[in-house]
Backbone as a ProteinNet text record, in pm:
[ID]
protein_1_A
[PRIMARY]
MAKVTGLGMAIAVDDSSGTARTISNSVTTAEWDTPREELDVTGVDKSARERLLGLADFTVTFEGTLDTTATTGAHAVFSTVPSTDVLRMVTLTIATKVLACESKFFSYALTREDDGSATWSAEGALGDGSVPVWS
[TERTIARY]
-4853.7	-4833.1	-4951.7	-4923.9	-5028.3	-5089.1	-5215.8	-5280.2	-5235	-5211	-5163.3	-5239.4	-5225.7	-5279.9	-5164.7	-5197.7	-5095.8	-5055.5	-5108.7	-5075.1	-4927.8	-4862.8	-4722	-4628.3	-4679.1	-4596.9	-4484	-4370.1	-4256.7	-4226.4	-4201.1	-4167.8	-4041.4	-3943.3	-3820	-3794.4	-3750	-3716.5	-3587.2	-3497.2	-3374.1	-3404.5	-3332.6	-3339.8	-3250.3	-3237.2	-3162.4	-3013.2	-2962.5	-2820.7	-2797	-2904.4	-2889.8	-2898.6	-2938	-2953.1	-3095.2	-3109.5	-3242	-3308	-3431.4	-3509.1	-3638.5	-3666	-3792	-3900	-3998.5	-4102.6	-4239.9	-4244.5	-4370.1	-4465.8	-4414.4	-4499.1	-4563	-4502.4	-4556.4	-4655	-4659.3	-4742.7	-4875.9	-4985.9	-5118.2	-5175	-5129.2	-5174.5	-5056.8	-5043.4	-4939.7	-5005.1	-4974.2	-5027.2	-4913.3	-4895.7	-4790.4	-4840.8	-4774.7	-4814.7	-4688.8	-4690.1	-4578	-4630.7	-4673.9	-4733.7	-4629.8	-4676.1	-4594	-4662.5	-4583	-4637.1	-4695.7	-4799.8	-4862.7	-4839.5	-4771.6	-4739	-4831.2	-4906.9	-4996.7	-4916.1	-4904.8	-4827.9	-4914.9	-5042.8	-5138.2	-5111	-5093.5	-5075.6	-5209.8	-5204	-5328	-5393.5	-5321.6	-5377.5	-5452.9	-5467.3	-5530	-5671.4	-5753.4	-5889.2	-5901.2	-5791.2	-5787.8	-5652.6	-5641.8	-5520.2	-5405.7	-5284.9	-5161.9	-5088.1	-5035.3	-4967.7	-4836.6	-4742.6	-4617.7	-4609	-4538.6	-4514.3	-4391.8	-4402.2	-4293.1	-4224	-4191	-4115.3	-4190.2	-4115.2	-4170.1	-4161.1	-4244.2	-4242.4	-4280	-4270.1	-4308.1	-4354	-4468.3	-4514.7	-4554.7	-4539.9	-4573.1	-4631.1	-4729.6	-4785.8	-4797.8	-4740.9	-4753.9	-4834.3	-4915.2	-4987.9	-4972.4	-4977.1	-4964.4	-5001.1	-4985.7	-5010.3	-4877.4	-4878.6	-4755.9	-4699.6	-4571.7	-4500.1	-4365.4	-4354.3	-4231.5	-4128.6	-4164	-4066.7	-3968.3	-4006.9	-3920.2	-3812.1	-3686.1	-3575.3	-3550.8	-3603.9	-3584.6	-3716.5	-3825.3	-3955.7	-3980.9	-4105.3	-4142	-4114.8	-4141.3	-4116.3	-3967.4	-3882.9	-3738.6	-3693.1	-3755.6	-3719.4	-3767.7	-3894.7	-3954.3	-3945.6	-3911.9	-3907.3	-3801.2	-3706.7	-3603.2	-3642.3	-3758.8	-3800.9	-3802.8	-3853.8	-3856	-3718.1	-3614	-3483	-3373.5	-3406.8	-3305.3	-3355.4	-3263.8	-3295.6	-3207	-3249.9	-3168.6	-3253	-3187.1	-3253.3	-3270.3	-3384.2	-3411.8	-3460.2	-3392.4	-3435.2	-3564.8	-3665.9	-3793	-3797.9	-3820	-3828.2	-3961.1	-4042.9	-4173.5	-4164.5	-4200.4	-4195.4	-4332.4	-4387	-4514.4	-4490	-4514.8	-4482.3	-4334.5	-4302.1	-4161.9	-4126.2	-4216.9	-4194.7	-4145.2	-4043.5	-3980.3	-3976.5	-4017.2	-4003.3	-3916.4	-3802.7	-3710.8	-3674.4	-3680.9	-3639.4	-3601.5	-3509.4	-3464.2	-3571.2	-3610.4	-3719.7	-3682.4	-3750.1	-3741.1	-3874.2	-3867.3	-3989	-4004.2	-4123.5	-4148.6	-4254	-4310	-4411.8	-4410	-4412.3	-4432.3	-4531.3	-4653.4	-4761.1	-4806.2	-4824.7	-4878.6	-5018.1	-5108.7	-5246.7	-5296	-5363.7	-5435.5	-5581.3	-5632.1	-5769.5	-5869.3	-5996.7	-6098.2	-6128.3	-6086	-6103.2	-5985.4	-5886.8	-5770.7	-5648.9	-5662	-5547.3	-5450.4	-5324.7	-5221.2	-5173.9	-5185.4	-5147.3	-5045.9	-4984.5	-4887.2	-4907.8	-4856.2	-4850.4	-4722.9	-4668.1	-4546.9	-4565.8	-4526.7	-4540.2	-4404.9	-4381.4	-4257	-4277.6	-4171.4	-4174.9	-4034.9	-4030.4	-3904.3	-3804.1	-3680.4	-3584.3	-3457.6	-3431.3	-3300	-3304.6	-3422.1	-3431.5	-3424.3	-3417.4	-3415	-3557.1	-3587.5	-3721	-3743.8	-3853.4	-3882.4	-3923.1	-3865.9	-3891.3	-3915.5	-4022.6	-4048.9	-3953.1	-3899	-3813.5	-3867.6
-6242.3	-6114.2	-6083.2	-6037.8	-6004.8	-5869.3	-5853	-5723.8	-5631.9	-5504.6	-5408.1	-5277	-5189.8	-5054.8	-4957.8	-4831.3	-4728.3	-4670.4	-4725.6	-4676.3	-4701.9	-4604.3	-4619.2	-4604.4	-4552.2	-4532	-4433.8	-4454.9	-4364.2	-4299.8	-4168.4	-4093.2	-4013.5	-4030.6	-3952.2	-3888.3	-3762.5	-3688.8	-3612.3	-3614.4	-3536.6	-3387.5	-3311.6	-3166	-3123.3	-2995.1	-2948.4	-2978.2	-3012	-3046.5	-3196.8	-3274.6	-3418.9	-3498.2	-3434.9	-3503.4	-3555.6	-3685.3	-3744.9	-3694.2	-3647.6	-3598.1	-3678	-3732.9	-3803	-3698.9	-3692	-3589.8	-3650.2	-3774.8	-3845.8	-3769.1	-3703.8	-3633.3	-3507.9	-3452.3	-3332.7	-3364.5	-3489.3	-3529	-3584.5	-3532	-3585.2	-3670.7	-3646.2	-3722.6	-3746.2	-3868.2	-3901.9	-3978.4	-3935.7	-4003.6	-4021.3	-4142.2	-4166.8	-4262.4	-4259.6	-4342.6	-4387.3	-4508.3	-4560.7	-4606.4	-4511.4	-4548.5	-4590.6	-4657	-4692.1	-4638.5	-4593.2	-4553	-4676.7	-4655.2	-4763.2	-4735.9	-4826.2	-4809	-4894.9	-4832.8	-4905.6	-4951.2	-5082.5	-5138.6	-5228.7	-5193.4	-5275.5	-5270.2	-5385.2	-5395.3	-5389.4	-5355.7	-5344.9	-5480.2	-5588.2	-5721.9	-5770	-5685	-5725.4	-5669	-5739.7	-5694.6	-5647.5	-5651	-5603.6	-5537.9	-5460.4	-5384.8	-5475.1	-5434.5	-5492.7	-5380.4	-5408.8	-5304.7	-5355.5	-5262.5	-5285.7	-5181.4	-5214.9	-5116.3	-5034.6	-4904.4	-4813.2	-4765.5	-4637.7	-4579.2	-4584.6	-4608.8	-4606.6	-4464.7	-4434.1	-4301.8	-4314.8	-4203.3	-4195.3	-4053.4	-4037.8	-3907.2	-3917	-3805.2	-3805	-3669.8	-3673.6	-3552.5	-3575.9	-3483.1	-3485	-3363.4	-3377.7	-3266.1	-3275.5	-3159.1	-3161.8	-3030.5	-3028.1	-2908.8	-2836.1	-2705.4	-2627	-2623.5	-2653.7	-2647.3	-2582.7	-2454	-2381.1	-2387.9	-2448.4	-2456.9	-2571.4	-2671	-2787	-2753.3	-2767.1	-2736.3	-2849.6	-2966.7	-3078.9	-3132.4	-3062.1	-3107.5	-3074.2	-3092.5	-3074.8	-2932.9	-2830.3	-2694	-2671.7	-2721.4	-2707.4	-2781.4	-2894.1	-2972.4	-2905.4	-2863	-2816.5	-2665.8	-2587	-2441.9	-2400.1	-2487.1	-2456	-2497.1	-2557.6	-2602	-2487	-2367.5	-2260.4	-2210.5	-2236.8	-2179	-2281.9	-2411.1	-2513.5	-2612.6	-2670.8	-2772.8	-2892.4	-2972.5	-3085.2	-3212	-3325.5	-3453.9	-3475.7	-3527.6	-3557.6	-3702.1	-3781.5	-3919.2	-3918.5	-3984.4	-4003.8	-4149.6	-4174.7	-4311.2	-4329.3	-4420.1	-4451.6	-4591.7	-4605	-4734.3	-4767.3	-4880.3	-4930.3	-5073.6	-5098.6	-5228.8	-5255.6	-5359.7	-5389.2	-5358.5	-5297.5	-5268.1	-5125.1	-5107.6	-4976.8	-4943.3	-4820.8	-4766.6	-4642.5	-4644.1	-4530.4	-4491	-4360.5	-4313.9	-4167.1	-4130.9	-3992.9	-3912.1	-3800.8	-3721.1	-3574.5	-3504.1	-3358.2	-3304.2	-3212.7	-3147.4	-3016.1	-2993.1	-2874.9	-2783.2	-2819.3	-2733.5	-2748	-2635	-2630.6	-2517.4	-2553.2	-2455.4	-2446.9	-2325.5	-2300.4	-2242.3	-2284.2	-2238.3	-2201.4	-2088	-2051.5	-2084.7	-2187.9	-2234.2	-2137	-2148.1	-2057.1	-2082	-2196.9	-2222.2	-2170.1	-2109.8	-2053.5	-2142.3	-2266.6	-2357	-2322.7	-2355.8	-2335.9	-2473.7	-2499.7	-2629.3	-2610.8	-2718.6	-2717	-2838.8	-2829.7	-2945.5	-2936.4	-3050.8	-3058.3	-3167.6	-3136.4	-3232.3	-3258.1	-3384.6	-3421	-3532.7	-3560	-3665.5	-3724.8	-3841.6	-3911	-3819.1	-3820.2	-3725.2	-3781.8	-3912.7	-3962.6	-4076.1	-4113	-4215.9	-4358.4	-4380.3	-4516.1	-4561.5	-4683.5	-4737.4	-4757	-4699.1	-4719.5	-4865.8	-4924.9	-5065.6	-5080	-5149.8	-5181.8	-5291.5	-5278.3	-5385.4	-5430.8
1861.4	1923.4	2013.4	2132.5	2228.9	2194.9	2226.2	2210.4	2322.3	2288.7	2386.8	2370.9	2470	2461.2	2437.4	2419.6	2407.5	2541.1	2649.8	2782.5	2812.6	2870.8	2904.9	2786.4	2676.7	2557.4	2585.6	2523.1	2537.4	2403	2406.6	2285.4	2313.2	2225.5	2234.7	2098.9	2101.2	1979.4	2006.3	1908.4	1921.8	1920.3	2001.5	1990.8	1874.6	1849.8	1732.9	1739.5	1858.6	1870.3	1859.8	1841.7	1826.3	1954.6	2063.8	2191.8	2204.9	2229.8	2245	2372.5	2359.8	2473.8	2483	2598.4	2619.7	2646.2	2556.1	2566.4	2595.8	2637	2659.7	2749.7	2853.6	2948.9	2888.7	2783.2	2718.9	2607.7	2561.6	2448	2497.3	2442.2	2475.1	2362.4	2238.9	2122.8	2029.3	1981.8	1884.2	1769.9	1648	1529.8	1430.9	1378.1	1282.1	1176.6	1062.5	950.2	876.6	825.6	747.5	611.3	527.7	399	295.7	192.5	76.6	-48.2	-143	-272.2	-339.8	-414.4	-489.1	-637.4	-704	-844.6	-929.5	-1015.1	-1104.8	-1225.3	-1243.3	-1353.6	-1440.9	-1449.1	-1522.7	-1672.3	-1730.7	-1875.3	-1947.5	-2074	-2152.4	-2173.7	-2141.5	-2157.9	-2034	-1931.9	-1805.1	-1791.9	-1715.2	-1684.8	-1541.2	-1469.8	-1330.7	-1306.1	-1200.2	-1169.4	-1125.3	-1163.9	-1111.5	-1040.8	-923.3	-847	-789.3	-776.8	-705.8	-595.2	-489.1	-384.6	-419.8	-400.3	-431	-304.5	-302.4	-192.2	-59.4	47	182.4	237	335.5	396.5	544	613.9	755	780.7	844.5	888.1	1033.9	1105.2	1247.2	1285.6	1373.3	1432.8	1582.4	1658.5	1803.4	1844.9	1949.5	2009.8	2160.1	2226.5	2370.7	2435.6	2566.2	2645.7	2663.1	2639.4	2644.8	2786.5	2798.2	2925.2	2896.8	2924.7	2893.7	3005.3	3119.8	3228.8	3210.1	3133.3	3112.5	3012.3	3052	2961.2	2862.2	2890.1	2799.2	2745.9	2766.8	2720.8	2575.4	2533	2393.3	2343	2423.8	2376.5	2350.5	2438.6	2418.1	2292.4	2262.8	2144.6	2016.2	2013.9	1888.8	1864.8	1965.3	1945.5	1843.7	1813.2	1714.1	1572.2	1553.8	1420.3	1319	1353.2	1253.2	1209.8	1288.9	1258.5	1229.6	1232.5	1206.8	1103.1	1030.9	931.8	962.2	1059.3	1104.1	1109.4	1090.7	1111.5	1260.9	1298.9	1439.8	1448.8	1529.9	1550.3	1630.9	1578.4	1649.3	1690.4	1818.9	1869.8	1941.5	1889.7	1948.3	2007.6	2134.4	2200.9	2258.7	2214.8	2266.7	2311	2440.2	2500.1	2471.9	2397.7	2367.9	2222.8	2148.3	2007.2	1990.3	1906.3	1886.6	1737.7	1706	1570.6	1581.5	1514.9	1519.6	1377.7	1349.5	1217.4	1222	1132	1120.5	1047.3	1106.5	1051.5	1044.5	957	949.8	1000.4	1096.5	1143.6	1069.5	1017	934.5	992.2	1108	1168.3	1320.1	1388	1533.1	1557.4	1591.4	1605.7	1751	1797.7	1931.3	1916.3	2004.3	1997.4	2136	2144.3	2266.2	2238.3	2306.2	2285.6	2348.1	2307.7	2362.1	2509.4	2562.9	2706.2	2788.3	2719.5	2787.3	2787.5	2746.9	2747.5	2634.8	2657.2	2555.7	2510.5	2380.9	2326.2	2214.1	2173.9	2066.2	1977.5	1856.6	1768.3	1686.5	1651.6	1569.8	1465.9	1340.9	1232.3	1168.8	1135.3	1072.1	971.7	895.8	795.2	781.2	722.2	700.2	632	678.6	627.1	568.1	584.9	541.1	440.2	392.7	290.2	340.1	471.3	527.3	558.8	521.3	544	694.2	749.2	892	917.3	1021.6	1052.4	1202.7	1236.9	1377.6	1421	1541.5	1594.4	1728.2
[MASK]
+++++++++++++++++++++++++++++++++++++++++++++++++++++++++++++++++++++++++++++++++++++++++++++++++++++++++++++++++++++++++++++++++++++++

């Protein structure tokens, strides 16, 4: 596998009606994690730990600059988070690698910074029980 940067990354998230919206231009920072539970199964006959991998998960945090003029941008996608409880497909594309999974977003925060800028952040987590897989 070749080494790549995050330059030119594409991010798409479903809006509350299930329509995929490309929000890459509204996002300034993206952070995601695909952790697994760690199950300690060490028997009393062992002198070191034994572990199994348990449930898979996915968490995501996006941050960006507020743009309320875009009807399909990040604000249009996430402004319904406080009033809707829907699965939203999150698709992250870096070079030719794609990670897509159904997520529930539970936070959409707006901030007026002390320099006058208006920023936003949105947090979500795996919502449908399917293991996230890079393709």
